[in-house]
C-alpha positions as CSV (number, residue, x, y, z in Angstrom):
1,M,79.2,109.6,-125.3
2,S,76.8,108.3,-122.7
3,Q,73.5,107.0,-123.8
4,S,71.9,107.6,-120.3
5,F,69.2,110.2,-120.3
6,D,66.3,111.8,-118.5
7,P,63.1,109.8,-119.3
8,D,60.7,112.8,-118.1
9,Q,62.2,114.8,-121.6
10,I,61.5,112.1,-124.1
11,Q,58.5,113.0,-126.6
12,L,56.3,110.1,-127.2
13,P,54.1,109.3,-130.5
14,I,50.8,108.7,-128.8
15,G,48.1,107.6,-131.2
16,H,47.7,105.1,-134.2
17,F,50.0,105.1,-137.3
18,I,47.7,104.6,-140.3
19,G,48.9,105.2,-143.7
20,D,51.4,107.8,-143.3
21,R,50.1,109.8,-140.4
22,L,50.0,109.5,-136.8
23,L,46.3,109.8,-135.7
24,E,46.4,111.3,-132.4
25,S,43.9,109.5,-130.0
26,P,43.0,110.1,-126.4
27,G,44.9,107.4,-123.8
28,L,42.9,104.9,-121.9
29,L,45.3,102.6,-120.3
30,P,47.5,104.3,-117.7
31,L,51.2,103.3,-118.5
32,H,53.8,103.1,-115.6
33,R,57.6,103.1,-116.3
34,P,58.9,99.8,-114.8
35,S,62.1,101.3,-113.7
36,D,60.7,103.5,-111.1
37,G,56.7,102.9,-111.2
38,A,55.9,106.7,-112.1
39,H,53.0,107.2,-114.4
40,Y,54.2,108.5,-117.7
41,A,51.5,108.1,-120.3
42,A,48.5,106.3,-121.2
43,C,47.8,104.2,-124.3
44,P,44.8,104.6,-126.6
45,V,42.6,101.7,-127.6
46,A,41.8,101.2,-131.2
47,S,38.1,100.5,-131.8
48,A,36.7,97.9,-134.2
49,E,36.2,100.9,-136.6
50,T,39.9,102.0,-136.3
51,V,41.0,98.5,-137.0
52,D,38.9,98.2,-140.0
53,E,40.5,101.6,-141.4
54,A,43.8,100.2,-141.1
55,A,43.0,96.9,-142.8
56,Q,41.2,99.0,-145.6
57,T,44.5,101.4,-146.0
58,A,46.6,98.4,-146.0
59,R,44.4,97.0,-148.9
60,K,44.5,100.1,-150.7
61,A,48.0,100.4,-150.4
62,L,48.9,97.1,-152.0
63,K,46.7,97.9,-154.8
64,T,48.2,101.2,-155.6
65,S,51.6,100.5,-154.9
66,N,51.9,97.0,-156.7
67,W,53.9,96.1,-153.9
68,G,53.3,92.3,-154.0
69,G,53.6,92.3,-157.9
70,A,56.7,94.6,-158.2
71,R,60.4,93.3,-158.9
72,P,61.1,91.5,-155.8
73,R,64.6,93.1,-155.7
74,E,62.7,96.5,-155.4
75,R,61.1,95.2,-152.2
76,A,64.5,94.4,-150.9
77,N,66.1,97.6,-151.6
78,V,63.2,99.3,-149.6
79,L,63.7,97.0,-146.7
80,K,67.5,97.4,-146.7
81,R,67.1,101.1,-146.4
82,W,65.0,100.8,-143.8
83,A,67.1,98.6,-142.0
84,D,69.9,101.3,-142.5
85,L,67.6,103.9,-141.0
86,I,66.9,101.9,-138.1
87,E,70.4,101.8,-137.3
88,S,70.9,105.5,-137.7
89,E,68.2,106.4,-135.4
90,A,68.8,103.6,-132.9
91,E,69.5,106.1,-129.7
92,T,66.3,107.7,-130.5
93,L,64.4,104.4,-130.7
94,A,66.2,103.1,-127.7
95,R,65.3,105.9,-125.6
96,V,61.6,105.4,-126.3
97,E,61.8,101.8,-126.0
98,A,63.4,101.9,-122.5
99,I,61.3,104.1,-120.8
100,S,58.1,101.6,-121.0
101,S,59.8,98.3,-121.4
102,T,62.1,95.9,-119.3
103,R,65.1,96.7,-121.9
104,P,68.1,98.6,-120.5
105,V,69.1,101.5,-122.9
106,G,72.7,100.3,-123.5
107,Q,71.2,96.6,-124.2
108,L,68.8,98.2,-126.7
109,V,71.3,100.1,-128.9
110,A,74.0,97.2,-129.0
111,G,71.4,94.5,-129.0
112,D,67.8,94.5,-129.6
113,I,68.0,97.3,-132.3
114,A,71.0,96.5,-134.0
115,V,69.7,92.6,-134.2
116,T,66.2,94.0,-135.7
117,A,68.1,95.7,-138.5
118,E,70.0,92.5,-139.4
119,Q,66.7,90.4,-139.4
120,I,65.0,93.1,-141.7
121,R,68.1,92.8,-144.3
122,F,68.2,88.9,-143.6
123,F,64.4,88.8,-144.7
124,A,64.7,91.3,-147.7
125,E,67.1,89.0,-149.4
126,F,64.4,86.4,-149.6
127,A,62.5,88.7,-151.8
128,D,64.3,87.6,-155.1
129,K,65.7,84.3,-154.1
130,E,62.8,82.2,-153.0
131,G,59.9,81.4,-155.5
132,G,58.0,78.6,-156.8
133,D,58.9,75.4,-158.6
134,L,58.5,73.6,-161.8
135,V,57.3,69.9,-160.8
136,P,57.9,66.4,-162.8
137,T,55.1,65.7,-164.8
138,D,54.3,63.9,-168.2
139,D,55.5,65.3,-171.6
140,A,52.3,66.6,-172.4
141,H,51.9,68.9,-169.4
142,L,53.6,71.9,-167.8
143,G,53.4,71.5,-163.8
144,M,54.0,74.5,-161.6
145,I,53.8,75.4,-157.8
146,M,53.3,79.3,-157.7
147,T,53.5,81.2,-154.6
148,E,51.8,84.8,-153.8
149,P,51.4,86.8,-151.0
150,Y,48.0,86.7,-148.6
151,G,47.7,90.2,-148.8
152,V,47.2,92.0,-145.2
153,V,48.8,90.1,-142.4
154,G,47.5,90.6,-138.8
155,V,50.5,91.0,-136.2
156,I,50.4,91.0,-132.8
157,T,53.8,91.2,-130.4
158,P,54.5,91.2,-126.9
159,W,56.0,93.7,-124.4
160,N,59.2,91.8,-123.5
161,F,61.1,92.7,-126.5
162,P,59.3,95.3,-128.3
163,V,61.5,96.6,-131.1
164,N,62.9,93.0,-132.0
165,M,59.4,91.3,-132.1
166,A,58.2,94.1,-134.2
167,G,61.1,93.3,-136.5
168,W,60.6,89.4,-136.4
169,K,57.0,90.3,-137.5
170,L,57.1,93.1,-140.1
171,G,60.3,91.6,-142.0
172,P,58.9,88.4,-143.6
173,P,55.4,89.7,-144.6
174,L,56.9,92.8,-146.1
175,A,59.5,91.1,-147.9
176,A,57.0,88.2,-149.0
177,G,55.1,91.2,-150.6
178,N,52.5,91.7,-148.0
179,A,50.9,94.6,-146.0
180,V,50.8,94.7,-142.2
181,V,48.5,95.7,-139.3
182,L,50.4,95.5,-136.3
183,K,49.3,95.7,-132.8
184,P,52.1,96.2,-129.9
185,S,51.5,95.3,-126.4
186,E,49.4,98.0,-124.6
187,M,52.2,97.9,-122.0
188,T,55.0,98.9,-124.4
189,P,53.2,100.6,-127.2
190,F,55.4,103.6,-128.9
191,S,58.4,102.2,-130.4
192,S,56.3,100.3,-133.1
193,I,55.3,103.4,-134.3
194,L,58.7,104.8,-134.5
195,L,59.7,102.0,-136.6
196,A,56.6,102.4,-139.0
197,Q,57.4,106.1,-139.4
198,S,61.2,105.4,-140.4
199,A,60.1,102.3,-142.8
200,V,57.9,105.2,-144.8
201,K,61.1,107.4,-144.9
202,A,63.2,104.7,-146.1
203,G,60.8,104.4,-149.3
204,L,58.1,101.8,-148.0
205,P,54.8,102.9,-149.6
206,A,52.5,104.5,-146.9
207,G,49.9,102.3,-145.7
208,L,51.9,98.8,-146.1
209,I,52.6,99.0,-142.3
210,N,49.6,100.4,-139.9
211,I,50.2,100.4,-136.3
212,V,47.1,100.4,-134.1
213,L,47.3,100.6,-130.4
214,G,45.2,98.7,-128.1
215,D,44.3,95.7,-125.7
216,G,43.7,92.2,-126.4
217,P,40.0,92.0,-125.9
218,T,39.1,95.3,-128.1
219,T,41.9,95.5,-130.6
220,G,43.5,92.4,-130.9
221,A,40.3,90.7,-131.2
222,A,39.3,93.2,-133.8
223,I,42.5,92.2,-135.8
224,T,42.4,88.6,-135.6
225,G,38.5,88.4,-136.3
226,H,38.6,90.9,-139.5
227,P,37.6,89.5,-142.6
228,D,40.0,91.4,-144.9
229,I,43.0,90.2,-142.7
230,A,44.2,86.9,-144.6
231,K,46.8,85.8,-142.0
232,V,47.7,86.4,-138.3
233,S,51.1,86.1,-136.3
234,F,51.2,86.3,-132.7
235,T,53.7,86.0,-129.9
236,G,52.7,85.9,-126.5
237,S,51.4,83.6,-123.6
238,T,49.6,80.1,-124.1
239,G,46.6,81.5,-123.1
240,A,46.4,84.4,-125.3
241,G,47.1,82.1,-128.4
242,A,44.2,80.0,-127.4
243,A,42.0,82.6,-127.2
244,I,43.2,84.0,-130.6
245,M,42.8,80.5,-132.1
246,A,39.1,80.7,-130.7
247,N,38.3,83.9,-132.3
248,I,39.4,83.1,-135.7
249,A,37.5,79.8,-135.5
250,R,34.5,81.9,-134.6
251,T,34.8,84.7,-137.4
252,G,36.4,82.6,-140.3
253,I,39.3,80.3,-141.2
254,K,42.9,81.7,-141.9
255,P,46.4,80.3,-141.2
256,M,48.4,81.7,-138.0
257,T,51.9,81.5,-136.6
258,L,51.6,81.5,-132.7
259,E,55.1,81.3,-130.6
260,L,53.7,81.0,-127.1
261,G,54.7,79.9,-123.7
262,G,57.8,78.0,-122.4
263,K,59.0,76.3,-119.6
264,S,62.5,75.4,-120.9
265,P,64.9,72.6,-119.3
266,Q,68.8,73.1,-119.1
267,I,70.2,69.8,-118.6
268,V,73.7,69.1,-117.5
269,L,75.6,65.9,-117.7
270,P,78.5,65.0,-115.4
271,D,81.2,65.5,-118.1
272,A,80.0,69.2,-118.8
273,D,82.2,72.2,-118.6
274,L,80.7,73.6,-115.3
275,D,82.0,77.1,-115.7
276,Q,80.7,77.3,-119.4
277,A,77.2,75.6,-118.3
278,A,76.9,78.0,-115.1
279,A,77.5,81.0,-117.1
280,A,74.9,79.9,-120.2
281,I,72.4,78.9,-117.5
282,A,72.7,81.9,-115.4
283,G,72.4,84.0,-118.7
284,G,69.5,82.0,-119.6
285,I,67.4,82.9,-116.6
286,L,68.8,86.5,-115.9
287,A,68.4,87.8,-119.0
288,N,65.5,90.5,-119.4
289,A,65.2,89.3,-115.7
290,G,63.5,85.9,-117.0
291,Q,60.8,87.6,-119.0
292,A,61.5,85.7,-122.3
293,C,59.2,82.6,-123.4
294,V,62.6,80.8,-123.9
295,A,63.8,81.6,-120.6
296,G,65.9,78.4,-119.3
297,S,64.0,78.0,-115.9
298,R,64.2,74.4,-115.3
299,L,67.7,73.1,-114.3
300,I,68.3,69.7,-114.6
301,A,71.5,68.9,-113.2
302,H,73.2,65.3,-112.6
303,A,73.8,64.8,-108.9
304,S,77.4,64.6,-108.9
305,V,77.6,68.0,-110.1
306,A,74.6,69.8,-108.7
307,E,76.4,71.3,-105.8
308,Q,79.3,72.6,-107.5
309,L,77.2,73.9,-110.5
310,V,74.5,75.7,-108.1
311,D,77.2,77.7,-106.3
312,A,78.8,79.2,-109.6
313,I,75.0,80.1,-110.6
314,I,74.4,81.8,-107.5
315,V,77.4,83.8,-107.4
316,R,76.6,85.1,-110.8
317,M,72.8,85.4,-109.4
318,Q,73.9,87.7,-106.9
319,A,76.2,90.0,-108.9
320,V,73.5,91.6,-110.7
321,Q,73.4,95.2,-111.1
322,A,69.7,96.4,-111.1
323,G,69.0,100.1,-112.0
324,P,66.8,102.1,-114.4
325,T,66.5,101.2,-117.9
326,W,67.6,104.9,-118.9
327,D,71.0,104.3,-117.1
328,T,73.6,102.6,-119.4
329,A,75.1,100.8,-115.9
330,T,72.1,98.8,-115.6
331,T,72.5,95.2,-116.7
332,Y,69.6,93.6,-114.8
333,S,65.7,94.3,-115.9
334,P,63.0,95.5,-113.8
335,I,59.9,93.4,-114.1
336,I,57.2,94.9,-116.3
337,S,54.5,95.8,-113.9
338,E,53.6,95.7,-110.0
339,K,51.0,93.1,-111.2
340,Q,53.4,90.8,-112.7
341,R,55.9,91.1,-109.9
342,S,53.3,90.2,-107.3
343,R,52.5,87.0,-109.3
344,I,55.9,86.0,-109.4
345,H,56.1,86.5,-105.8
346,R,52.9,84.4,-105.0
347,I,54.3,81.7,-107.0
348,V,57.5,81.7,-105.2
349,Q,55.9,81.7,-102.2
350,A,53.6,78.9,-103.2
351,A,56.5,76.7,-104.1
352,R,58.0,77.2,-100.5
353,A,54.8,76.4,-98.9
354,E,54.8,72.7,-100.9
355,G,58.6,72.5,-99.4
356,A,60.8,74.1,-102.0
357,E,63.9,75.3,-100.6
358,C,65.2,79.0,-101.6
359,L,68.8,79.0,-102.1
360,T,69.1,82.5,-103.0
361,G,66.6,85.5,-103.7
362,G,62.8,84.9,-103.2
363,E,62.0,88.5,-102.6
364,P,61.0,91.9,-104.4
365,I,64.3,94.0,-104.7
366,E,63.7,97.1,-102.5
367,A,64.0,99.8,-105.0
368,K,62.1,101.9,-106.8
369,G,60.5,100.3,-109.7
370,Y,59.4,96.9,-109.9
371,F,62.2,94.6,-109.3
372,Y,62.5,90.9,-108.2
373,A,65.8,89.2,-106.8
374,P,67.1,86.6,-109.0
375,T,65.7,83.4,-107.3
376,L,66.9,79.6,-107.3
377,L,64.6,77.0,-105.7
378,A,65.7,73.5,-104.9
379,K,63.7,70.5,-103.4
380,V,61.1,71.0,-105.9
381,D,58.9,67.8,-107.6
382,R,57.0,67.5,-111.0
383,S,54.0,69.0,-109.2
384,S,55.3,72.1,-107.8
385,V,53.6,75.2,-108.9
386,A,57.4,76.4,-109.8
387,I,57.6,73.4,-112.3
388,T,54.2,73.6,-113.9
389,E,53.7,77.2,-114.0
390,E,55.4,79.8,-116.5
391,I,56.5,82.3,-113.9
392,F,58.0,84.6,-116.7
393,G,60.4,86.0,-114.1
394,P,63.9,85.4,-112.6
395,V,63.3,82.3,-111.1
396,L,65.4,79.1,-111.5
397,T,64.1,75.7,-110.1
398,L,66.8,72.7,-109.8
399,Q,66.1,69.3,-110.1
400,T,68.8,66.4,-110.1
401,F,68.9,63.1,-111.6
402,T,71.4,60.0,-112.0
403,T,70.5,58.4,-115.3
404,E,70.1,59.8,-118.8
405,D,66.4,58.4,-118.6
406,E,65.8,60.2,-115.7
407,A,67.1,63.4,-117.0
408,M,64.7,63.3,-120.1
409,A,61.9,62.3,-118.2
410,L,62.3,65.3,-115.9
411,A,62.9,67.5,-118.9
412,D,59.9,66.5,-120.8
413,H,57.0,69.3,-119.5
414,P,53.3,68.1,-119.9
415,T,52.5,71.6,-121.4
416,Y,55.4,73.3,-123.0
417,G,58.1,72.4,-125.5
418,L,59.9,75.6,-126.7
419,A,63.2,75.4,-126.2
420,A,66.2,73.2,-124.1
421,G,69.6,73.7,-123.2
422,L,72.2,70.7,-123.2
423,F,75.5,70.4,-121.5
424,T,77.9,67.7,-122.2
425,R,81.4,67.1,-123.9
426,D,79.9,63.8,-125.6
427,V,78.6,64.6,-129.1
428,S,77.0,61.3,-129.5
429,R,75.3,61.6,-126.4
430,A,74.2,65.4,-127.2
431,M,73.0,64.1,-130.8
432,R,71.1,61.2,-129.3
433,M,69.2,63.6,-126.0
434,T,68.9,66.3,-128.9
435,R,66.9,64.2,-130.9
436,A,64.8,62.9,-128.1
437,L,64.1,66.2,-126.4
438,P,60.3,67.7,-127.4
439,A,61.3,70.8,-127.9
440,G,61.5,73.2,-131.1
441,T,64.8,74.6,-130.4
442,V,67.8,72.7,-128.5
443,W,71.1,74.7,-127.6
444,V,74.2,72.3,-126.9
445,N,76.8,73.8,-124.5
446,R,75.1,77.4,-124.9
447,Y,71.7,78.8,-124.1
448,G,69.8,81.4,-126.2
449,R,69.7,82.7,-129.8
450,S,72.4,83.7,-131.7
451,R,72.5,86.0,-134.9
452,D,72.1,83.2,-137.1
453,H,68.9,84.2,-138.4
454,I,68.5,81.2,-140.4
455,L,67.8,79.3,-137.5
456,P,64.0,79.4,-137.0
457,T,62.0,79.3,-133.6
458,G,58.8,77.9,-132.6
459,G,57.6,75.4,-130.1
460,Y,56.0,71.7,-129.6
461,K,53.0,71.0,-127.6
462,H,51.3,74.2,-126.3
463,S,54.4,76.5,-126.8
464,G,53.1,77.5,-130.4
465,I,52.4,76.7,-134.3
466,G,54.6,77.6,-137.1
467,K,57.9,79.4,-137.0
468,D,59.4,82.8,-136.9
469,L,63.0,83.5,-138.4
470,G,64.5,81.5,-140.9
471,R,63.4,80.7,-144.4
472,E,60.1,79.0,-142.7
473,A,59.1,82.6,-141.7
474,Y,59.2,84.0,-145.2
475,H,57.5,81.0,-146.7
476,A,54.8,81.4,-143.9
477,N,53.8,84.4,-145.5
478,R,53.2,83.4,-149.0
479,R,50.2,80.9,-150.1
480,S,51.3,78.2,-152.7
481,K,48.9,77.5,-156.0
482,S,49.1,74.3,-158.0
483,V,49.3,75.0,-161.8
484,L,49.0,72.1,-164.5
485,I,49.1,73.3,-168.2
486,H,48.0,70.9,-171.3
487,I,50.7,71.7,-173.7
488,G,49.9,69.0,-176.2
489,G,51.3,65.5,-177.0
490,L,50.1,62.4,-175.3
491,S,46.4,62.2,-175.5
């Protein structure tokens, strides 16, 4: 059965979800569908008072449910039931998501939503398998490191993969025994509410997930500065991450996890499998039309293979099938907004004015909605705006090298260090260069995350603090307490 649908027939949950109720609220921020530019709804903006209500609801739910003190296997079982329900409601969730976001409905059902359910199950399994430690002391003492939940965790998620990012950010704190107040992006606000509603239906005590809609300056600032929110987790731009750090510093000290911007290199050595490399590199910039923090936006190719490689990438760029996100035939995403598409085009034009050569693309796609043609820019140097700026769009730059040292110098971005790709058949060279690359993730002979959720993600430099995914994400949602007990014996 086709998953294509009429976007005008979808009912949206407009309001804040606090406790177990959808609190209807008037929309203040106009929303337009990326696929056709049509106005379809408005997003409410939660005030500081509404955020406080959500935080107090979360605190009360933790106390009355004893979620953090319950048998860990009980937490795991609830989260697994939630994951099952997410899968069973995938088409409903995908339709709400596809209207507002850049994610095609077919990719949502088979990819984003299925992966979200997997990740929640993955974190559920940590609940009764990760705990404290007995540590060596003298015979007169018993030394322990105990762990416990923080309490209420504040979460802010981005617009580029709304369902998937919500799963990233909800699974670890809930499995670790916390409650959550989550603000999705005001550009893609509604699918997170459906996730929270399904969690309550699955048996999660009401109030452990609270969703407040709104913007960063009002709602986001109220979350990150709230005295009863003990930890903050954010994925988004480096600028927004810096603003969150500043707000936390002004209002109190608390731990934070920040996954921020990237300008990731893809290095191709002369011995690489060029067909494999071309497919991976094209996928790394075309996926979600380049609207991903890990997008492989800087191609750094050995001069001897650059021309052949670029030809193969351009073929793939020119074969994309743009279309509305509610059509299952669509394989290429729109840009999230007209404002963002204009920014992409300004950067491309500025780079060309600096001397860059546009090998393909370089213009908006003439169609309804906010589409931009896949673009490849050559003849760019380290000072080019196309190299220094995170474009967050389908724009790939080309730089060439002749020595390994030159390749490593080009790969080392002055600001970002989120991810990197490396293509070579030489295992020794791959390991040597992987160790030297200043990036939180390195993919060799591939580009992009797999479903191996045990691998954490996070950046170096201005690309973030802390890790999402992996056991690191679970441990980041529990704090440790050292205990030393005198049990007699030695004086």
